PLY file of the C-alpha trace (Angstrom):
ply
format ascii 1.0
element vertex 151
property float x
property float y
property float z
element edge 150
property int vertex1
property int vertex2
end_header
8.78 -6.98 19.29
10.07 -3.48 18.50
13.36 -4.96 17.37
11.54 -7.22 14.90
9.61 -4.29 13.41
12.81 -2.25 13.12
14.61 -5.13 11.41
11.75 -5.51 8.88
11.87 -1.78 8.10
15.63 -1.87 7.57
15.39 -4.90 5.27
12.59 -3.30 3.26
14.49 -0.03 2.91
17.63 -1.92 1.88
15.80 -3.71 -0.92
14.39 -0.51 -2.41
17.80 1.09 -2.96
18.54 -1.50 -5.66
15.42 -0.55 -7.63
16.41 1.59 -10.61
12.92 1.83 -12.10
9.44 0.56 -11.31
6.18 1.56 -12.95
2.84 -0.09 -13.65
0.14 1.01 -16.04
-3.53 0.10 -15.81
-5.32 -1.64 -18.65
-8.87 -0.57 -19.50
-11.63 -2.68 -17.99
-12.95 -2.99 -21.58
-9.86 -5.06 -22.41
-6.36 -4.73 -23.82
-6.44 -4.11 -27.57
-3.47 -5.54 -29.47
-2.56 -2.07 -30.76
-2.63 -0.54 -27.26
1.08 -0.13 -26.54
2.29 0.28 -22.99
5.40 2.49 -23.06
7.91 2.96 -20.24
10.82 5.38 -20.53
13.77 4.82 -18.23
16.81 7.07 -17.89
19.81 4.83 -17.23
22.84 6.46 -15.64
24.81 3.38 -14.55
26.58 1.67 -17.46
28.79 -0.51 -15.26
26.45 -2.53 -13.02
24.55 -5.67 -13.92
20.75 -5.51 -13.64
17.72 -7.77 -13.49
14.58 -6.93 -15.44
11.08 -8.00 -14.39
7.58 -7.83 -15.80
4.87 -7.12 -13.24
1.41 -8.34 -14.20
-1.96 -8.24 -12.53
-4.79 -10.33 -13.88
-8.30 -11.13 -12.78
-9.52 -14.66 -12.27
-11.73 -14.02 -15.32
-8.64 -14.23 -17.53
-9.50 -17.18 -19.80
-6.01 -18.63 -20.45
-3.09 -20.22 -18.58
-0.47 -18.06 -20.23
0.10 -14.64 -21.74
2.44 -13.89 -24.61
3.93 -10.40 -24.75
6.12 -8.62 -27.27
8.63 -6.29 -25.65
10.62 -3.82 -27.73
13.61 -2.18 -26.07
14.78 0.95 -27.86
18.29 2.01 -26.90
19.39 5.67 -26.67
21.22 5.20 -30.01
17.89 4.08 -31.65
18.74 0.37 -31.90
15.73 -1.84 -31.11
15.73 -5.30 -29.54
12.51 -7.37 -29.55
11.72 -10.08 -26.99
8.80 -12.48 -26.99
7.92 -13.42 -23.43
5.57 -16.11 -22.20
4.12 -15.57 -18.74
2.47 -18.55 -17.04
-0.49 -17.27 -15.01
-2.09 -20.59 -14.02
-0.87 -24.14 -13.45
-2.09 -27.15 -15.47
-5.03 -27.68 -13.13
-6.17 -24.05 -13.42
-4.75 -22.81 -10.12
-3.64 -19.21 -10.38
0.01 -18.35 -9.79
1.13 -15.22 -8.02
-0.29 -13.58 -4.95
-3.55 -11.91 -4.09
-6.98 -12.31 -2.63
-10.35 -12.33 -4.28
-10.42 -11.98 -8.04
-7.03 -10.28 -8.65
-3.62 -11.99 -8.88
-0.20 -10.31 -9.09
2.88 -11.89 -10.65
6.47 -10.79 -11.16
8.42 -12.51 -13.93
12.20 -12.27 -14.34
12.70 -11.93 -18.09
16.32 -10.79 -18.31
19.17 -11.47 -15.90
22.69 -10.03 -15.93
21.64 -7.06 -18.08
24.29 -4.48 -18.79
23.17 -1.16 -20.25
25.99 -0.16 -22.63
24.95 3.46 -23.18
23.76 6.12 -20.74
20.47 7.71 -21.71
16.77 7.03 -22.14
15.71 3.45 -22.86
12.17 3.02 -24.15
10.32 -0.23 -23.32
7.17 -0.91 -25.37
4.88 -3.82 -24.46
1.97 -5.20 -26.48
0.15 -8.46 -25.98
0.89 -11.25 -28.42
-2.26 -13.30 -28.01
-4.40 -14.22 -31.01
-7.29 -11.93 -30.13
-7.81 -8.27 -30.94
-8.96 -7.43 -27.42
-7.76 -9.41 -24.44
-9.91 -9.57 -21.30
-8.71 -10.10 -17.73
-5.34 -8.29 -17.65
-5.61 -5.29 -15.33
-2.04 -3.94 -15.06
1.33 -4.35 -16.71
4.63 -2.95 -15.50
8.40 -3.07 -15.58
10.85 -3.25 -12.72
14.62 -2.88 -13.11
16.98 -3.64 -10.22
20.72 -3.47 -9.78
21.89 -7.03 -9.32
24.47 -6.39 -6.59
0 1
1 2
2 3
3 4
4 5
5 6
6 7
7 8
8 9
9 10
10 11
11 12
12 13
13 14
14 15
15 16
16 17
17 18
18 19
19 20
20 21
21 22
22 23
23 24
24 25
25 26
26 27
27 28
28 29
29 30
30 31
31 32
32 33
33 34
34 35
35 36
36 37
37 38
38 39
39 40
40 41
41 42
42 43
43 44
44 45
45 46
46 47
47 48
48 49
49 50
50 51
51 52
52 53
53 54
54 55
55 56
56 57
57 58
58 59
59 60
60 61
61 62
62 63
63 64
64 65
65 66
66 67
67 68
68 69
69 70
70 71
71 72
72 73
73 74
74 75
75 76
76 77
77 78
78 79
79 80
80 81
81 82
82 83
83 84
84 85
85 86
86 87
87 88
88 89
89 90
90 91
91 92
92 93
93 94
94 95
95 96
96 97
97 98
98 99
99 100
100 101
101 102
102 103
103 104
104 105
105 106
106 107
107 108
108 109
109 110
110 111
111 112
112 113
113 114
114 115
115 116
116 117
117 118
118 119
119 120
120 121
121 122
122 123
123 124
124 125
125 126
126 127
127 128
128 129
129 130
130 131
131 132
132 133
133 134
134 135
135 136
136 137
137 138
138 139
139 140
140 141
141 142
142 143
143 144
144 145
145 146
146 147
147 148
148 149
149 150
């Protein structure tokens, strides 16, 4: 039994060393206004490794839609900006929630870029806004970014 616990701890610790950045920000319980930008600043040192980039989302079961569209702007240290439009599927066709969780909150992690190479060392600025057709979006509780070294 002790060996199993030790093995789990080693595996968990091994996974965390590949995480370059991880942060989540809470959304107001009054809703997420379309002008409410979520900004994440990441200092990238490693310009040689490949990375994977994830969006972490938490939604309540009161969220009224199957999907969520997000606009993600990535500003490079040299001021270039790349914009992504990302669709996150939060429920299946029958209305069953994806992700994990108990009660009224569900958590999802979406891979949105694979084999990412950061060409310049410095601060990268990630800005996320929702791209739904409503001024204020209800039911999204947290949004975050996770960046991992691929190998």
